[in-house]
N, C-alpha and C positions, 0 to 999 in steps of 0.2 A: 544677639549680642547675649552673652552671660552678664545679670546684673552685677556681678562682682566685677567684671572688666569696666562696666559703665561706670561704678564707683570710682575706680581706679581712675578713670581717663578724666571724669569729671573734677576730681581733686588735684590731678595734675593740671589741668586747664584752669582752674583756680589759681593754685600757687603760682603758675607760670604768669599768669595775667597780673599777680602783685607785683612782679618784678619790674616793669616798666613803670606801674604807677608809684612806686618806692622810689625809682630812680629820680622822679620828680620832685621828690621831697629830699632827698639828699642834700643838695644845695642851702637848704634851710633849715636843717637839723643835723646834729652831730651823730655818726652812725650808731654808737651803743643806746645813745636815747632813742633813735629812731625805731632799733629793734626792741627795746623797752615799751614803746609805745604801740607797736605793732602786736606783739604778744599779748601785752595787757589788754588791749582793744578786744582782740580774739577771745580771752578768757570773760570780760567784763559782758562783752555781747551774748555769749553763750550761757552766761551766768541769769542773765534774764531771761532768756527762752526758757532757760532749766527752770526756773521760779514760776513763769506765767503759763507753762505747756499744761499743767493739770487743769487750768482754767479755760486753756484757749482750745485746747486739742481734747476731744470725747472720747473716754475710755483710753487715755493715754495711761498704759502701765509698763514704763521701762524697767528694764533690768539692771538694777544697781549694781555696782560692783561688790562682790560679796567678799566678808573679811579676810576668807582664806585668800583670796588674789590682790588683797591690799599690798602684800610685798611685791608684787611683779608690778603693780604700776606705780608704788614708790621708787623703784629701781628706775623704771622707764623715765619718769619726771627727773629723779637725780641725774642720769645719764645723759637723755635729751634735752631736758628742759632748763637744766643749770650747768652742768659741765660743757655740754655741748658748745652753747653759746658763747661762754666765757672762752674755751680753748680756740674758738674760732675768732674771736677779737684779738685774742693775744698773736695769733698767727698771721693775721691779716697785717699787723703792725710790721713785720718784717719780711713779708713775701709780696712779690711782684703779683700785679692783678692776674697776668695770664697764667702765672703758676698756680695762683690759689683756685682759678676757676677750673684748672686741669684736676687738681686735687680733689676737689669738690666730687666729681664724679666716683671718687673711689666710695663714697656712702653706700651707692648700690652696688657696688661689687663686695664691699664688706657685709653688707646687708644679707645677700644671697650667699656668701661663704657662711656667714653664721648659721642662716637658716638650713644649711643643707648640710653641713658638718658638725655643728654642735647641737643644734635643737632637731637633726634628723628629718628634715622635711625634704619629702620626694621629689627627685625631679630626674629625668632623663638626657639624652644626648640633644634631641630637639630643644628642650627649654635650654641646656646651657649654651648653645648655639646662639639662638637667639639673645639670649642674655649678653653674649658678645658683641653681637652686632650693635644691640642698645647702647652698650658703655662705648663703642666705637664711635657710636655717633654723637654721644654726648661729648667724649673727648675733642672730636675734629670739630664741633659746634665752638667749643670755648678754646680752641687753638687760634692764638694771634700771633705768636713769636716763640722764638726759642726759650723755654724758660731758664732764668738764671736765680738758682735758688739763694744765692749769697749765704747769709748766715743760716745755718739749718734747723735752728730753734722754730722757726717761723713756719716752714713747711710740717716739721714734727708735729706742731701743735695743730695746724690744720689736719692732717692725717688722723691724731688724736680725738678731734672733733668729729672726723667722719665715723670713727669707731664707737664713738658715743651714742651717735644718731643711728648706728647700725644696731648696737645694742637696744636702742629704745624701741626701733622697729619690731625687733623680734621678740621683746618683753611684752610689748602693747598689743603684741598677737596674743599672748598668754590671756589677755583679759578683754580680748575684741567681742567675747559673747555678751557682754555687758554694754550699758548705754553709752554708745559713743559720745552724746553731748556731753556726759559729766566726766569722761575720759579727757576730752579735749578741751573742756573747761577748766579743770585741774590743772593741765598742763601749760594752756595759756595765763593763768592767772600766776603760775609759779615761775615760768619764764619771764614774763613781765616783769614783775616784781624784783627778780634778781638782778636784770638788765637796768631796771631805773635805778635801783641802789648802787650798781656800778658807775653808772653815768653821772649820779650826783656824786659820788666819792671823786670822780674824775674832774670835777668843777663844771660839769655840763648844765645847762639850764633849760627849763621848759620852754618851748616854743609858743607863738601866739594860739589863742583857742582855736582858730579856723585848723590851723595845721595838725594841732593835737587830734581834733575831730575827724580829720581827712585821714591820718595815719590810724586812726582807730576803727574805721572803715573799712581800710583796705587791709588791716590784720583781722577784722571780723571774717570778711570773704576768704581772703589767699590764705590764712593761717588757720582760723577756726572753723568755719563751714569746710575748708579744704580737709583738714584732719578728722572732722567727722566721716566725711565720704571716705577717708583712706582707712580709717577703723573698720568700717564696714566691708570695704574691699579686702583687709585682713582676715575679717571673719569669713568671707565666700571663697578667698582664692589662696590663702597664707601668705608668708612673708615674701619669699622670693618672688613670685609673680605679680603680687600687687607693686613690688618694689620696682619691676621691671614695667609695668603699664605707667608707673608714676615718673620714671624718667623720660617721658613725652614732656615733662614741664616745660624744660628749656624752650622746645619749639612753640609752645602756646604762646610765652613771653616774647620770642622774636617775631612771630606773625603780629602779635599787636603793636610792638615795636616799628613794625613798617608801616603801620597806619598812623601811630601817633608822633613818631619822629621822622616819618619820612625816609627810614634808610631802605638802602638797596642791597639784597643779601648777595653774597659772592657765590664763587664755586664751591666753596667749602660748605656753607650752609645748604645746598642742594645735594650736595654728596653726602651729608650727615642724615638728611631727610631721607634720602634712598636707603642710607643703613638702617635707619630707625625703621622704616615702613618696613622692611625685610624681617627684623628683629620682632616687630609686633605680628606681624604675620604668623611667623613661625609659633608664636604665644598663642595666637587667636585661634589657629589651625590645629592645635593639641589636642589629642584624643586619649586619654587615659582612662581606661576601666580594666578590671580584673575581678575575680572572686576575692574578697575579704571579711574580715570578721570583725563585728560592732561587740567589745565587750560590755558588760553593765556599766554605765557610769549616770552621774545626776549632775544638773547644770540648769541655769536660767537664761533664757534670752527670748527674745519676740520671734515667734515661729508661725508658721501655716500647718496644717496637717497634710503630712505627706508621708511617705513610706517610713522615713526617720521619725516620726512623731505620730503614733498611733497608742494613745493612751486614754485612759478616763480622763473627764473634768466634772465639775460640779455643774450644777444645772443652770446656774447664773453666769456661766462661760459662753460666749458666741463662738464656737468653733469654725465657723465660716469667716471670720474676721482674724488678722492678725493679732496674737495675744502675747502675755508674757507670765509666766509663772514657772515655779520648780517644779522639773518633772524628771523622771527616770527613763533611762534607756535601757531596754531589757536586751539581751545577747541577740545579735542577727547576724547571719550569714547570707549575702547575696552578692550579687556581679551587675555593675552598672557603672558609666562613665562617671568622674567625680573629680574634683581638684581637692587639695588639702586644705579643706575649711574645718570647721570645730567639729564636724562629725567624723572626718576622715583623717584622722592625724596616726593612722598606724603603721608600724613597720612593714618593710617591704622585704620579706627572708628572701624571696626569690624575684628575678627579674620579671616586674609587671609587664602586663601587655598595652605597650603605648605605641601609637604611630602617629 
């Protein structure tokens, strides 16, 4: 299995697992306060690791976000860490739970649409059909009754939240070569602070210390570490494909709920599981390869020496171990199978060879 796929599925599993654990906290913590604690726990936990990593990890040389990419990261934090959560809370007030669950599946669709048609990420018929199966599975899994939208502002706010997160995913891909811990840390701290400010302004109170620590731990695993893995998936797979694999998160949550709460899935769950399996199989068995040209460009990220990294180093750099430094990619033309990763964001003027 490609490591980018593994990163995406692990991210989905951690995020999906956070749902049943968060559910146990909803009766003790107000929703907006809980969101703040989850995000802030993520940010503070990753900040602690970020500070201790140079001491605990030998030869730790992460590629920090360069100044030129800060606008992309700021846009991602603004859209996904601030606007998205606020719009979701506004939308949930006036939207039935069944409708909200269905509408939240739009994030994957909008993420792929933006990646394909705005940011020009490559896709073919197989990937498109796979995405259709995956989205259908998510919609079926969340369907419990006929949606009754009532006041339209609630659903519109949830759709707007999904669009914000889709923008966030695509902008984060722009900085995915940089340190994923730094990226996820900044997102968590920002989103957590904003949600807590909203919660306090609504008169909500902090719960007892044990509940705060529990929520922070769930947030660190389900939001923080999950986001670190998702950024790595973006680096290796591109936005649409990483988002497709991440759509498996509800199934991880559902499976854990079966154990924690003794729930018994119905026909809809198993049908959705089959649809999800077909969609993931279409993506996993993708083969995309053609002659392509790499133009000269510069960036920094953790890398090994391979076909795309044949450059000189100072004598003190161990080229046999993963390392990070600013490097130049010379022009190169070759042919091999690849994903739209950070080294393969080229245009496809002609139909690529894909099967």
